[in-house]
N, C-alpha and C positions, 0 to 999 in steps of 0.2 A: 426399856431403858438401855438394857444390857446389850442392843444392836447400837448404842451410840459409844457405848466405853469398850474401847479394846485391850488386848493384851499388851500391847508393846507401849504403848503411853499410860495406863489406867495409874500405875505406880507413879507417876508425877503430879499426882491430881491431891494437893496436902494443904490443909488447914493449919494456919498457925493460930493456936488457941491464946488465951491472954496471958495465961503464964508461960509462953515462951517456947510450948510442946509444940511440934510440927506432927497432924497428924494425919495418915497416908488415906486416901477414900475408902478402902476395906474396915476401916476403925473408925470411920465417922458412924456418929449416934443417927437414931432413925429418922430423927426430926431436919439432918441438915440432909439426909438422901433423899429423903420425899419433897424438901423444897427443889433440890436440884430434878428430880424426877417432874415434879407440878411445873415448873419452868420449863424445860423442855417440851412438855404437852402441850402447854402453851402456846410455844414457838410453833409447832405443828400445825396448829390452829390459827394461824396468823396473827399470834397477840400484837397490839403495836405498842407496848409499854408493861413495863414491870410495877409502875407504880412508886419508883423511887426518887429523890429530889435530885433538881438539878443542881443544888449547890447544896452538901451533906451540912445539916448541924454540927456545930462544934461541940464538943465534950463540955469544954469550959472556955475560959478568956486567957487568952497568952498575951504576953508583952510583947512578940516578935511576931513575924508571920509565921506560919504553920497550919496544919489541917490533923485535925484529930476526932476520930468519929466514934461513937458508941458503938461498943463491939458488935451488939447485935445489928444495927444498919450496918457496918462493914462486912459483915458476915452474908447481908443480904445482897449488898453489892457484888461481892465475891461468886457467892453462886448464880448471880444473875450473868455477869461476865464469861463465868465456865459454860452454863447452860448454852449460852449465843454460840462461844467457842466451840462445843462437841457439834452445837446443829450445823453451823457452818461446815464442819471438816467433815462432816456427812454429806450435806448437798452441795457443794463446791467443790469439785475434784482439785481446782488449783489451790484451797485453802485448807487441803488435809492435813492433821497432825502428823501422818505416816510420814510428810517426806521432811521431817524435823529433825534435826541432831536430839541427844539426849538435853544438851544446854539450854537449846531452843523450847525444848519442850518443859523445862522446869519456868522458863519466861515466860511462857502463855498459863501455864496450869496451875501453878505452885503460887498461892496468897501471899507468899515474901517477895512476890515481885512488881506487888501493889504496898502491902501494906507491913506496918512493921510494930507488933503487939507492946505495948508499955506499960505491964499490970500499975505500976504506982501513979501511973494518969489518969487509969481508969478509961481508956480506948486504944486506937489504932490510929498511928500516924502515918500520914504518906512515906514510902520508902523513897526519898529523894535520891539517896546515890543512885538507886536503879532507874526511877524512872521521871526523876526532875520535878519541878515546882507545878504542879497540876492535880486537882482535885477530881475525882469519879462523879459520873452522872448514870442516869439510868442506861443502860448499854444500849437499848432499842433506840434512844435518839442519836446515838453513833450511826447504827445500822440505816437507820432511814435517811441520814446527809450521805453516808456512801453511795447509796443506790440513787437520791436526788441529786447528787452533783456528778453522777456518773463516774465515779471513783475506781470503782471496780473493776478488776482490767482483767487479762487473760493469765496474766502470772504474778509472781510478788514484784518483778522489778516496772511492769508498765503500770502496776496499782500503786506501789510508791511514787511514781513519777507523778501520776495523776494527782496524788494527793498534795505532791511539792508545789505545783501546780497551782493549786487551788490555795494553798499557802500563802502567794503573792496576796490575797486580800488581808492577811494579817497587820496590824499595825503593833510596833514595840510601845511598850508602855510608858510614859516620860515620869521621873522622878526618882525617888528613892522606894526599896523595900520596906518603906514602913506598913503597918497596919492601914493606917490612917488613906495613905495614897491606893492601897489596896482595894479599898472600901471607895474610895472616889472611881477606880476604873471600874468595879464588879460589882459593888454594892456587896462585898464578903470580906471577911476577914482572913480568911485562909487562902492556899494557893487558886487560883481561878480553874473552875472545874472546867471540863470539856463542853458540858452544854452550853457554858455562858459566853465562850470561844466562837463555838460555832454559831448561837444564835445572833451575837453581839450585845453589845451593852451602851449605854451611854453614860458616859463619865459624867458625874455630877457637875464637878467646876467648868464643862465646857458650857460656855454661850449658847452656840449654835446645836446641841442636842441632838449630836450627828450620832447614828447609831454605828458603831466600829468593830472590828474582830479584832478587840485587843489581846496581846499575847503578852506575859513575863516575859520578855527576852528570849535569849538563847534556851536558856534553863528552863522555860515555861514552853516554848515552843517544842524543843525535843520531848518534853511530857506528853504532851499533846498528842505528837507524832505517835507514841509510844502507846497510849491508850485508845486513840482510834484503830492503829492497824492489829492490837492485840484481839479486837473480836474478831476479826477474819483471819487470826492464826499466821501473822508476819509478826516474827519476833524484830524488837530494837530494844536495844541497850543505849543508855546511856552513858557518853565517856567524857571525860574533863580534861583540858589542855590549856596551861596559861587562863586559867579560872573561868572560858570558858565552854560552854558545852556543845558537844557532837552528838550524833546518832548514828548509831552502828547498825546495818542492817546484814546480819550474818546470814541470814538465808540467800542472799546473793553476793555474798561478799565483798560489800561495799559500805562505805559512809558518807556520810552530809560534814563539811570541812567546818560547819558553825552553824547552831540552831539558828541564827539570823538569814542566813544566806538566801531562804526564798524570796525575802520582801526586802532584799538589797537594792537601794533605787538603782543602781547602775544596770539591773538586768529585770526589775520589776514590771516587765511590759508583757502584755498577753499575747504576742506574735512569737516571744523568747521562748524557746526550746528548750525545758531544761531536762534533757535527756542527761546530757555530761554533769548534772551539777551532783549527781554522786560520785563517789571516785573509789576507783579497784581498793582494797582494804590492805594491798600489799603495801600503798603507798603510808600506811597509817604508823605504821611502827616506823620507818624511814624520817616522816614530817616531825611527829609528836613526842615517840621515846627515845631515838637515837638523838635526835638534832638539840644542840644545846639552847635554841633560839625558837621552842615549838610556835611563839606568839605570831611569828614572821607569816607562818603558814594556815593560820586562823582563818576563816572566811576565804580561804586560796579556791574554793568552788567557782565563786563569783567570777575571778579573772579565766577559769576555762571555760565557762559559761560564754562568756564575751567572745573569749577565742573562735569558738565555734560557731557562733554567729556575727562573728565579725565586727563587733561590736569598738 
């Protein structure tokens, strides 16, 4: 286990307990450390699953769409994601945690980048402000997806572009953000899980019963990107401008101008090169922070792709 825990990032491994206390790895109890050690040992043996649900069961029913997970299950998801992160850091040079800034290490290693503890609700909510509208699935589902779809690249930029190319297959959900509509699309009353989007679902009200990769709009797509890239230590932070979600790729100093960009009908074609869909981060401040009309630049990446591909 010690070979996976290096001094320059071990202090960023933190679990927030139900009381809201952030506990650094050195102060974890024996059971948490043992679970992490076991998961890493199983990864070394070629494990295919951590046996975690594709759709995490809700602690209780809410009137609005939200994901709230049992504390023990949330802990198991976190430890599984962490184990895979540490394993990939050691076994893939391009995904080493050593390459990341301190803030990016926190995004990958701290449980608060996924969950927010709510003692009065008796569970853990998804950290919407950081990760968007998404729920976790077994992280080995994500790892198999990355390998099977040939998304793993030679570096962060190549991998991000490969994933955004796959996102051409996504379908923006229709209708409003109600529990009934989410259940219709994903047969789940919380935020859509990574696994359900990757595998695809059949919308209950679809007379043609077509399997599609439905996503919860820009907020859901950014969340999907966050959790998928998390397992290979590519930090992604959700940002919002004009009530739309964007993805910030800190490790390559770039961003996605709108979560819906990859499946925009103007550029959603197999032959279109998506290299230019990610924009230098220097533009973010100019377009969305200082600009009094940031809405004008939502989805501007589509225009850049069209220009680069002479559309």
